Backbone as CSV, one residue per row, in Angstrom:
resi,resn,N_x,N_y,N_z,CA_x,CA_y,CA_z,C_x,C_y,C_z
1,GLN,220.452,-104.321,-6.376,219.805,-105.506,-5.796,219.407,-106.436,-6.950
2,VAL,219.758,-107.673,-6.735,219.319,-108.658,-7.686,217.923,-109.171,-7.428
3,GLN,217.054,-109.382,-8.408,215.765,-109.824,-8.218,215.448,-110.903,-9.226
4,LEU,214.930,-112.113,-8.772,214.431,-113.175,-9.603,213.039,-113.370,-9.415
5,VAL,212.223,-113.196,-10.437,210.754,-113.322,-10.331,210.330,-114.422,-11.198
6,GLU,209.776,-115.470,-10.533,209.304,-116.689,-11.251,207.706,-116.524,-11.364
7,SER,207.176,-116.992,-12.482,205.757,-116.960,-12.754,205.391,-118.052,-13.689
8,GLY,204.095,-118.322,-13.848,203.581,-119.243,-14.722,203.037,-120.562,-14.088
9,GLY,203.191,-120.560,-12.758,202.615,-121.727,-12.099,201.097,-121.797,-12.062
10,GLY,200.550,-122.882,-11.529,199.055,-122.996,-11.447,198.674,-124.401,-11.175
11,LEU,197.359,-124.621,-11.279,196.814,-125.921,-11.166,196.602,-126.524,-12.475
12,VAL,197.030,-127.774,-12.682,196.895,-128.476,-13.889,196.622,-129.939,-13.628
13,GLN,195.801,-130.521,-14.554,195.581,-131.889,-14.399,196.727,-132.795,-14.868
14,PRO,196.840,-133.983,-14.385,197.872,-134.945,-14.843,197.908,-135.068,-16.337
15,GLY,199.036,-134.970,-16.855,199.208,-135.070,-18.319,199.249,-133.680,-19.028
16,GLY,198.966,-132.648,-18.241,198.923,-131.341,-18.725,200.225,-130.706,-18.874
17,SER,200.234,-129.395,-19.223,201.396,-128.700,-19.491,201.372,-127.254,-18.816
18,LEU,202.608,-126.822,-18.449,202.675,-125.451,-18.001,204.094,-124.907,-18.476
19,THR,204.160,-123.585,-18.644,205.430,-122.964,-18.981,205.727,-121.935,-17.839
20,LEU,206.850,-122.171,-17.202,207.376,-121.316,-16.226,208.343,-120.342,-16.786
21,SER,208.337,-119.039,-16.244,209.223,-118.023,-16.728,209.981,-117.438,-15.420
22,CYS,211.252,-117.099,-15.639,212.059,-116.442,-14.605,212.702,-115.174,-15.230
23,ALA,212.247,-114.082,-14.597,212.908,-112.799,-15.053,213.901,-112.341,-14.034
24,ALA,215.120,-112.036,-14.486,216.092,-111.663,-13.632,216.424,-110.092,-13.933
25,SER,216.674,-109.390,-12.797,216.973,-107.942,-12.935,217.840,-107.543,-11.822
26,GLY,218.401,-106.305,-11.987,219.313,-105.807,-10.947,220.652,-105.542,-11.435
27,LYS,221.214,-104.509,-10.881,222.525,-104.065,-11.390,223.553,-105.144,-11.171
28,MET,223.446,-105.944,-10.074,224.433,-106.885,-9.644,224.261,-108.168,-10.435
29,PHE,223.247,-108.356,-11.220,222.966,-109.604,-11.791,223.873,-109.818,-13.069
30,ARG,224.553,-110.821,-12.967,225.466,-111.189,-14.136,225.011,-112.403,-14.860
31,GLY,223.645,-112.514,-14.923,223.126,-113.821,-15.484,223.670,-114.173,-16.776
32,ASN,223.978,-113.249,-17.623,224.524,-113.646,-18.946,225.775,-114.450,-18.838
33,ALA,226.482,-114.437,-17.718,227.659,-115.201,-17.544,227.485,-116.384,-16.589
34,MET,226.229,-116.606,-16.200,225.979,-117.635,-15.165,225.207,-118.790,-15.759
35,ASP,225.542,-119.972,-15.266,224.709,-121.150,-15.569,223.505,-120.941,-14.628
36,MET,222.292,-121.290,-15.239,221.138,-121.130,-14.464,220.334,-122.444,-14.288
37,GLY,219.573,-122.540,-13.321,218.840,-123.724,-13.088,217.473,-123.461,-12.634
38,TRP,216.606,-124.448,-12.802,215.240,-124.465,-12.237,215.303,-125.500,-11.168
39,TYR,214.787,-125.193,-9.970,214.709,-126.011,-8.832,213.296,-126.155,-8.377
40,ARG,213.087,-127.186,-7.467,211.691,-127.305,-6.959,211.882,-127.820,-5.523
41,GLN,210.838,-127.454,-4.752,210.751,-127.981,-3.355,209.314,-128.345,-3.078
42,ALA,209.178,-129.632,-2.877,207.815,-130.162,-2.413,207.664,-130.091,-0.931
43,PRO,206.514,-130.055,-0.370,206.330,-130.047,1.034,207.043,-131.099,1.804
44,GLY,207.749,-130.810,2.778,208.492,-131.705,3.558,209.749,-132.230,2.854
45,LYS,210.141,-131.809,1.726,211.328,-132.279,1.047,212.313,-131.195,0.812
46,GLN,213.523,-131.590,0.598,214.550,-130.579,0.333,214.410,-130.102,-1.203
47,ARG,214.996,-128.915,-1.335,214.986,-128.319,-2.615,215.908,-129.195,-3.488
48,GLU,215.441,-129.435,-4.773,216.239,-130.218,-5.771,216.421,-129.550,-7.084
49,LEU,217.410,-129.802,-7.760,217.665,-129.294,-9.090,216.897,-130.119,-10.171
50,VAL,216.142,-129.359,-10.916,215.257,-130.034,-11.957,215.900,-129.994,-13.344
51,ALA,216.502,-128.850,-13.650,216.983,-128.665,-15.005,218.085,-127.535,-14.912
52,LEU,219.030,-127.671,-15.790,220.222,-126.775,-15.797,220.492,-126.297,-17.276
53,ILE,220.764,-125.048,-17.402,221.216,-124.527,-18.684,222.391,-123.673,-18.518
54,ARG,223.439,-124.060,-19.208,224.752,-123.336,-19.176,224.685,-122.056,-19.962
55,TYR,225.586,-121.164,-19.684,225.517,-119.879,-20.435,225.622,-120.158,-21.921
56,GLY,226.340,-121.095,-22.327,226.523,-121.396,-23.762,225.317,-122.084,-24.384
57,GLY,224.338,-122.486,-23.524,223.150,-123.133,-23.986,223.004,-124.590,-23.817
58,SER,224.001,-125.277,-23.375,223.857,-126.731,-23.136,223.036,-126.965,-21.937
59,THR,222.235,-128.096,-22.050,221.286,-128.341,-20.957,221.551,-129.709,-20.350
60,SER,220.929,-129.822,-19.211,220.875,-131.164,-18.496,219.774,-131.212,-17.578
61,TYR,219.241,-132.395,-17.336,217.938,-132.575,-16.592,218.108,-133.698,-15.543
62,ALA,217.342,-133.518,-14.553,217.172,-134.582,-13.611,216.478,-135.733,-14.312
63,ASP,216.840,-136.956,-13.843,216.238,-138.162,-14.448,214.689,-138.118,-14.416
64,PHE,214.174,-137.583,-13.287,212.677,-137.655,-13.173,211.938,-136.693,-14.061
65,VAL,212.661,-135.809,-14.779,212.006,-134.933,-15.716,212.470,-135.096,-17.087
66,LYS,213.413,-135.953,-17.319,214.042,-136.006,-18.672,212.937,-136.544,-19.608
67,GLY,212.970,-135.771,-20.778,211.934,-136.116,-21.840,210.652,-135.414,-21.680
68,ARG,210.365,-134.808,-20.517,209.135,-134.097,-20.267,209.305,-132.602,-20.219
69,PHE,210.407,-132.192,-19.551,210.658,-130.743,-19.366,211.756,-130.289,-20.371
70,THR,211.692,-128.997,-20.660,212.682,-128.335,-21.505,213.034,-126.929,-20.962
71,ILE,214.309,-126.787,-20.719,214.697,-125.422,-20.192,215.310,-124.678,-21.388
72,SER,215.202,-123.386,-21.305,215.734,-122.534,-22.315,216.010,-121.151,-21.640
73,ARG,216.792,-120.292,-22.386,217.093,-118.980,-21.856,217.300,-117.946,-22.995
74,ASP,217.016,-116.717,-22.619,217.219,-115.607,-23.516,218.207,-114.658,-22.796
75,ASN,219.420,-114.715,-23.123,220.360,-113.943,-22.479,220.178,-112.353,-22.670
76,ALA,219.608,-112.029,-23.845,219.351,-110.638,-24.042,218.282,-110.106,-23.107
77,LYS,217.325,-110.895,-22.839,216.225,-110.467,-21.946,216.369,-110.889,-20.510
78,ASN,217.476,-111.623,-20.242,217.709,-112.115,-18.767,216.505,-112.886,-18.368
79,THR,216.036,-113.888,-19.198,215.006,-114.739,-18.718,215.386,-116.187,-18.953
80,VAL,214.741,-117.069,-18.111,214.951,-118.485,-18.204,213.554,-119.161,-18.200
81,THR,213.280,-120.060,-19.075,212.045,-120.646,-19.125,212.073,-122.161,-18.913
82,LEU,211.047,-122.680,-18.388,210.933,-124.123,-18.177,209.578,-124.595,-18.796
83,GLN,209.623,-125.325,-19.859,208.434,-125.861,-20.429,208.210,-127.305,-19.814
84,MET,207.048,-127.407,-19.290,206.865,-128.754,-18.631,205.610,-129.393,-19.266
85,ASN,205.824,-130.509,-19.687,204.779,-131.388,-20.376,204.634,-132.710,-19.567
86,SER,203.512,-133.337,-19.946,203.135,-134.699,-19.270,203.362,-134.635,-17.777
87,LEU,202.801,-133.577,-17.152,202.978,-133.382,-15.671,202.313,-134.476,-14.959
88,LYS,202.995,-134.861,-13.781,202.540,-135.802,-12.920,202.230,-135.238,-11.517
89,PRO,201.433,-135.926,-10.719,201.172,-135.417,-9.418,202.440,-135.223,-8.569
90,GLU,203.394,-136.036,-8.815,204.677,-135.862,-8.058,205.523,-134.699,-8.532
91,ASP,205.024,-133.936,-9.528,205.782,-132.705,-9.935,205.199,-131.589,-9.134
92,THR,204.258,-131.785,-8.317,203.777,-130.744,-7.419,204.855,-130.173,-6.494
93,ALA,205.037,-128.848,-6.554,206.138,-128.270,-5.670,206.083,-126.769,-6.042
94,VAL,206.819,-126.048,-5.255,207.194,-124.626,-5.583,208.494,-124.683,-6.468
95,TYR,208.423,-124.031,-7.626,209.538,-124.001,-8.502,210.307,-122.603,-8.395
96,TYR,211.555,-122.729,-8.428,212.421,-121.577,-8.363,213.484,-121.609,-9.433
97,CYS,213.900,-120.476,-9.872,215.063,-120.353,-10.779,216.175,-119.748,-9.855
98,ASN,217.405,-120.091,-10.277,218.597,-119.439,-9.576,219.835,-119.826,-10.289
99,GLY,220.907,-119.275,-9.875,222.221,-119.654,-10.429,222.602,-121.140,-10.075
100,TYR,223.513,-121.665,-10.816,223.963,-122.967,-10.579,225.547,-123.022,-10.757
101,PRO,226.333,-123.583,-9.947,225.942,-124.235,-8.686,225.682,-123.378,-7.546
102,HIS,225.879,-122.014,-7.719,225.707,-121.072,-6.554,224.594,-120.119,-6.886
103,THR,223.827,-119.748,-5.841,222.837,-118.810,-6.008,223.374,-117.488,-6.535
104,VAL,222.545,-116.672,-7.295,223.009,-115.418,-7.850,223.758,-114.474,-6.901
105,ILE,223.129,-114.405,-5.710,223.883,-113.823,-4.550,223.597,-114.786,-3.401
106,PRO,224.637,-114.800,-2.428,224.593,-115.789,-1.333,223.265,-115.799,-0.689
107,GLY,222.688,-116.940,-0.573,221.459,-117.186,0.243,220.249,-116.609,-0.387
108,TYR,220.242,-116.020,-1.539,219.026,-115.437,-2.117,218.206,-116.402,-2.890
109,TRP,216.873,-116.459,-2.704,215.986,-117.188,-3.487,214.743,-116.303,-3.704
110,GLY,214.219,-116.257,-4.943,212.997,-115.518,-5.203,211.817,-116.285,-4.466
111,GLN,210.582,-115.725,-4.810,209.410,-116.169,-4.101,208.942,-117.567,-4.695
112,GLY,209.427,-117.894,-5.860,208.965,-119.200,-6.407,207.581,-119.056,-7.095
113,THR,207.232,-120.083,-7.761,205.890,-120.229,-8.266,205.322,-121.574,-8.007
114,GLN,204.060,-121.732,-7.513,203.507,-122.962,-7.080,202.947,-123.759,-8.329
115,VAL,203.389,-125.019,-8.523,202.854,-125.898,-9.461,202.082,-126.985,-8.781
116,THR,200.800,-127.182,-9.075,200.016,-128.210,-8.430,199.424,-129.014,-9.534
117,VAL,199.726,-130.389,-9.539,199.260,-131.285,-10.563,198.196,-132.239,-9.835
118,SER,197.003,-132.043,-10.162,195.892,-132.801,-9.506,194.740,-132.860,-10.388
119,SER,194.024,-133.947,-10.217,192.730,-134.090,-10.920,191.596,-133.672,-10.034
């Protein structure tokens, strides 16, 4: 069984920072060969891709987080990290990690981690 466990969310004031972590495990996980992404879903909205890191390490970001968020990965540890700076209230959402463009196994999403940006 593949398992993705996201952590690091919380309540932060506008302008603050958070670091999200994603730990992947399971015999079927082939994360080392997969492009991975951080996604988010705000209430009433569809899930959207925030940042992408390819197996080789190249990255890309959604325009709305460019310059504020940084994605990284440690292939030896099967972890993916999202450093979030200069947070805005509109960044409030549940954040998930998963494969890109396909989920690590069809239809699977972890529990996510809640990020709330509010004064």
